[in-house]
N, C-alpha and C positions, 0 to 999 in steps of 0.2 A: 244739852245731852249730859247725862250723868256719867261719871267715871266708873270703871269696873271695880268691883270688889274682888274677893278671892275667886279665881276662875276654876270652877270645879269641872270634872269630866268623868265620864263613865269608865275610862281606862283606870286600871289599878296598876301600881308599880310591880314589875316582875320580881320574881324570887329565884334563888338558886342560880343555875347556869344561864337562865334566861336574862339575867342582869347583864351578863357579858355580851350576849347577842343583841341587847338593846342599846349598847353604846353607839353613839353617833354624833350628836351635836357638838360634843367636846372635841371630837376629831376635826370636824369642820372648822370650829373656831381656832384651834391651834394651827391647823394647816393653812388657813387663810392668813394668819398673822405672820407666818414665816415665809418671806419672799426672797428674791434674789439679793436684795439689799442686806438682809440678815445673814445670808450665806457669806456675802463678801465681808461684812464687818467681822464675822467670826473667823473667816479664813485669814484676813489681814492681821487680826489680833494674834492668831496662832503663828503666822509667819514672823511677826515682830517680836513676840515674847515667849514663844513655845507654848507649853501647857501651864505656865505660871499663873495665867489669868483664868484657869478652869473654874476657880471658886466663884468668880464674877458671873460666869455663864450659869452656874448652879443657882446662885442667888437670884439672877434675873428670871430664871424659870420659876422659882418659888414665888417671887413677887407676882408674876403674871398668873400663876395658878390661884393665888389668893384673890386677885382682882376678878378673874373669871368666876370663881366661886361666889364672890359677892354680887356680881351681875346676875348670875343664875338665882341666887338667894332672894334678890329683890323681886325678880319676876314671879317666882313661885310663892314667896311669902306675902306679897302685896296683891297678887293677881293683876298687877298693872305692868305697863311696859316702862322702859327706861325714859321714854319721852314723857310719860305721865308723871314720873318722879320729877323730871326737870321742870315741867310746867307748874308743879306744886311749889318749886322754889322761885318761880317768877319768870317774867318775860326775858330777863337778862340771860337766863340759861337757855331757853329755847331759841332766843334770837341769836346768841353766839353760835349755837349748834347749826342753825339754819344757814348762816353765812359760811361757816366752816365746811359743811357737807357739800355745798355748791362749788366752792373754790377747790376743795380737796378732790372732788370727783373729776373736775376738768384736768387738773395737773396729774393726778394719779392714774387716770385712764391711759395717758400717754406712757407713763412709767411702766405700768403693768404690761401693756401690749409690747413695748420695746424689750422688756425682760423675757417675754415668751419668744420674741423674734430672734434673739441671739442664739439659743440652742437650736431652733429650727433652721436657721441659716447655716450653723456649724454642721448639722446632721445631713441636710438635704441640698444646700446651696441653691442655685437657680434664681433666687430673688435676693435683693438686698434686705438687710435687717428690717427696714421700714415696711417693705412689702409683706414679709412674714408677720410683722407686728399687726398690720391692718387686718390680715386674714385671721389672726388669732383673736382679735377683738370681735370680729363679726361672728366667728364660730362660737365664741363665749356667749355673745348676745343670743344667738339662735338656741344654744343648749339651755340657757337659763329661761328664755322666753317660753319654750314649749314644755319644759320639765316641771313637775310639781315636787314638793319637798322630799317625799320618800324615795323617788327615783333619783333625785339630785344627791341625796345623802349616800345612796349605794354607789353611784358613779364616783363621787368624791372619795369615798372610802377606798376604792380600788386604787385611785391615784395616790392617795396618802400612803398606802402600803407599798406601792412601787417606789416612791421617793424615799421612804424610810429604809427599805431593804437595800436599795442601791447605795445610798450614802453610808450606812452601817457596814455593808460588805466592803466598800472601798477603805473605810477606816480599819477594818480588821486586816485587809490585804496589805496595807502599808506597814503593819506591825508596830503598834504604839508601844512606847517605853512605859511599861506599867508603873515602875517606881516613880518616874517623873510625873506620871498622871496623878498618882496618889498624892504626891507632894504639892501638886497644883490646887488641892482642896484647902491648903492653908492660906488664908488671906495675906497677900503681899502686894505692894505697890511699887514696882520697879520704876525707875526714873522715866518720865515721859509716857506712863501708862494710864494716867488718870482719865484722859478722854476715851480711851478704849474700854476702861472699866465702866465708865458711865454709859457708854454705848451698849455694852453687853448686858448690863443690868436693866437699863431702861428701854433699849430699842428692840431687842429680840423678842418676838412673840406677839406683835400686833399693837395697834393703837386704836383707831376708830372701830376696827373690825371686832375688838373685844366687846363692844356694846351690842353687837349683833347676836351674841350667844343666846340671850333670853328669847329672842324672836324665833330662833331655831328650836328652842325648848317648846314653845307654844305650838309651832308648826308640827312637831312630832306628837303633840297631844299630852305633854307633861304639864299639868296644871295643879296648883295647890301645894301646901306644905308637905303632903304625904310623899311627894317626889323628891324631897331634899336629899335623902340618902342616895338615890339613884343619880341625881344631878352631880353630887360630889364625886361619885365613882367615875362618871362620864367625864367630868372636867379634869380630874386627876389623871385619868388615862391619857387624855389628849396632851396635857402638858408634860407628863412623864416621857411620853414619846418625843415631844419637842425637845426636852432636855437631853435625851440620848442622841437625838439628831444633831443638836448644836454641839455637844461634846465631840461627836464623830467628826464634824467639820473642823473643829479646833484641832483635833488629832491630825487630820489630813493636812491642814495648813502648816502645822508645826513640824510635821515629819517631812513633807515634800518640799515646802517653800520657805523653810526657816532661814531668816537673814536676808531674804530678797525684798527689794523695795517695790511693793506692789501698788498698782493704781487702785483707788477705793471706788471702782465703778464696776458695773455688772460684768464688763468684759474681762475683769480679772479671773472670773471663773473659767473663761476659755483658756487662759494661760494655764490654769490648774489642769484642765482637761488634756491639753497638749503635753504637759509634763507627765501626767499619768500614762498617756499613750506611749511616750518615749521610754518610760521605765517598765511598763507592764504589758504593752501591746495595744494594738488598735481596739480589740474587744472591750478592754477596760475603759478606754477613752469614750467609746460609744455608750457603754453602761453608765458612766458618770454623766454624760450629756443627756441621756434619757432621764436620770434622776433630776438633773438641773431643769429639764423641760417639765417634769411632774411637779417640781417645786413651784415654778413660776405659773404654770397653768392652774394648779389648785388655788394659788393666791388670787389669780385673775377671776376664776369662777366664783370663789367665795365672796370676793368684793362685789362682783356683778349681782350676786344674789343677796348677800347679807346687808350691804350698805344701801341697796335699793329698798330693802325692807325698812331700814331706818328712815330713809327719806319718805317712804310711804306713810310711816307713822308720824313723822314730823308734820306732813300735810294735814293729817287728822288732828294732831294735838294742838297745833298752833291756832286752831279755830275754836278750841274749847276753853273754858274758864281757867284762869291761872291764879297762882297764889293761894290765899286762904279759901277761895271760892271753889277750888278744885278738890272734890271729895274723893279720896283715894284710900284704899286699904280695907282691912277685914271688917271694920266697924262702920258701915255706911247706912245703918238703919235710919239715922236721923239727918243724913246729909241732904242738903238742898243745893242743887247746882242748876243754873240756867233754867229755873222754873220747874224743875222736876224733883220730886221727892221719892227716893228709892227705898222701899221697905224690904227687909229681909224676907226670904221665902217663908211660906207657911200659910195657914188659914188666916184670912183677913188681910193679906198683904195687898197694899195699894201703891199706885204710883200716880202722883199728881202731874198732869201734863198730857201730852199726846201718846197715850198708851197704845193706841192702835198702830201708830207709826213705829213706836218702839218695838212692836212685835216683829217688824220686818228688819229692824236694825240692831238685833241682839249682838252682843259681843260673844266671846267664846264661852262664857259662863252663862248658864240659864238665867234669864231675866236681867241681864246686864246691858241695858241700852247705851250706845255710845262707846262701847269697848272696842279695843283693837281686835280685828277679825283676821286671824291667821289664815283661814281657809280662803278668804277673798283677796288677801293682800297681793299674792303673786299674779292675780289676774286684773289688778286695778290699774287705772290710767297713771297715777303717780309712779307706780313701780316701773311700768314699761317706759314712761317718760324719762325716768332717771337712768334706766338701762341704756336708752338712746344717748343721753347726755354723757354717760361714761364711755361710749363707744365712738361716736362720730365726731363731735367737736374736737376731742383731743388729738385726732389724726392730723389736725393742722400743726400741732406741736411736733409731730413726727417729722414734718417737712422743714419747719422754721426754727425748731428748738424752743426752749423756754425763755421768754422775756425775763430779764433780771427782776423787775418789780413784781411780776406774778410769782416767781420763785420765792422771793422774799416774803410776800404775804402768805403763801402756802406754808413755808417753813415756820414762820412765827405762829400762825394759827395752829399748826400741828404741834408745836412745842407746848402750847397752852392746853391741848386736849387731855393729855394723860393726868396732869395734876387736877384738871377740871373733873375728870371721871373719878379719880380717887377721892377727892374732897366731897363731891356730891354723894358718892356711895357711903362715905363715912357719916354724912349728915342723915341721909334717908334711912339707913338701916338701924338707926337708933330711935326711931319714932314709932308711934302707934299705927302708922300706916302699914306696918309689917306685922304679920302674925307673930305671937310671942316666941314660938319655937324657932323662928327664922331671924330674930333680931341679933345684932352683933353682941358678942361678949368681949371680955377683955383681950383675948388673943387676936380676934378679928379686928378689933379697934386698934390694937397696937400695930398690926401689920399694915392696915390701911393708913394709919397715922404716919408710920415710917415711910410708906410708899409715897404719901403726899409730899413729905419733906424731900425725899429723893427726886421725885419728878419736878419739884419746884427748883431744885439745884440744877437739874438738866435743862429746865426752861431758861434759867438765867444764863447758863453756859452757852446754850444754843443761840439764843437771841443775841448775846454779846458777840459770838463768833460771826454771825451773819451781818451785824451792823458795823463791824470793825475790819 
């Protein structure tokens, strides 16, 4: 089967006020990437160092914004998916990702469900955290199973607005010290802050979920370089909101919990909720818990949908040609892959191979056999199989906890993913596989290069801490 070229579509990018109304995939990507762990990391940094590390939160947001833009630019500029790019690099890339996504899904499924169970238990009681966690996983499974992208996007947008409004409201309520906040924009490294700085820059805003952004672009019908401007607005909106959200949590942590020795677990957020209730009344405690629930449930739903799309595409891509035999990008007129020759559209276009079968297996672009098909992905067997994998096997971990060896493998593989993503984007976006207007220029290359070094440092730091 041939790889996709630029995926064209009859949709035209919106103009004027319609651009704002069209924003969506960026909100999903940013919301999915910010979970309870990110809230805790930001809160603990604020409690330990006040607003001194605000600059690190801002830098982390900018790094993730640049990576999100690069992921979107690859999809729109090449017409191919992230997995298509990785298979062009070789089996080492798709092989690593295949192992990672299976291990990651098993461990993260339990983590995500537990994170939702905490605020549900605090709000409603009645069941232990594990019971609420299992219910949250099944509800997430059902919602993602039956919904299609456009309904999913609207539902997620409502949750994103709830979580954004509640946390920003609480930050305003506690009365931030504006001069101290402004001074926090000046880079400083207080003694003992290095780990927190690296965590704020590298950890807040998503890991594997960042790779799902392009799949949501395709699901929304955004295809081809003509959508680059809209994608950049969409991506920037999502991560600017993430930045404001993270700064708000830093403000709350530094104002309410400064100097306290907090646990770096999700339960630390319950400590914050109780403190807010003691200072401002039960309604504020409940409001914060609703925001906490929105944060964790949007992260769960985004993973259940977005990472299942990634797995679905991995199942497709792993069976296609790899390396130099993988013809990807805007110039596929002379590409020969797996016995098929794909000619660009127009009079006299031909395809050598089973063209009758190709007519039934088109990708999202006209005449692109073998391409990723966004319209079918959410109904496919791999998508639903991975949904089940995220939901039911991890429930065992809710009962027995995480075995040390599994946690170690999960952590080490996860540490490799962000440098893997940054380096592969740096390689792919400087090739002829991408339309000229979508290729990286000096600024994008500089940001991706710096990000690659940063994530490599984080990798070494994290692996060392886990092994010692």
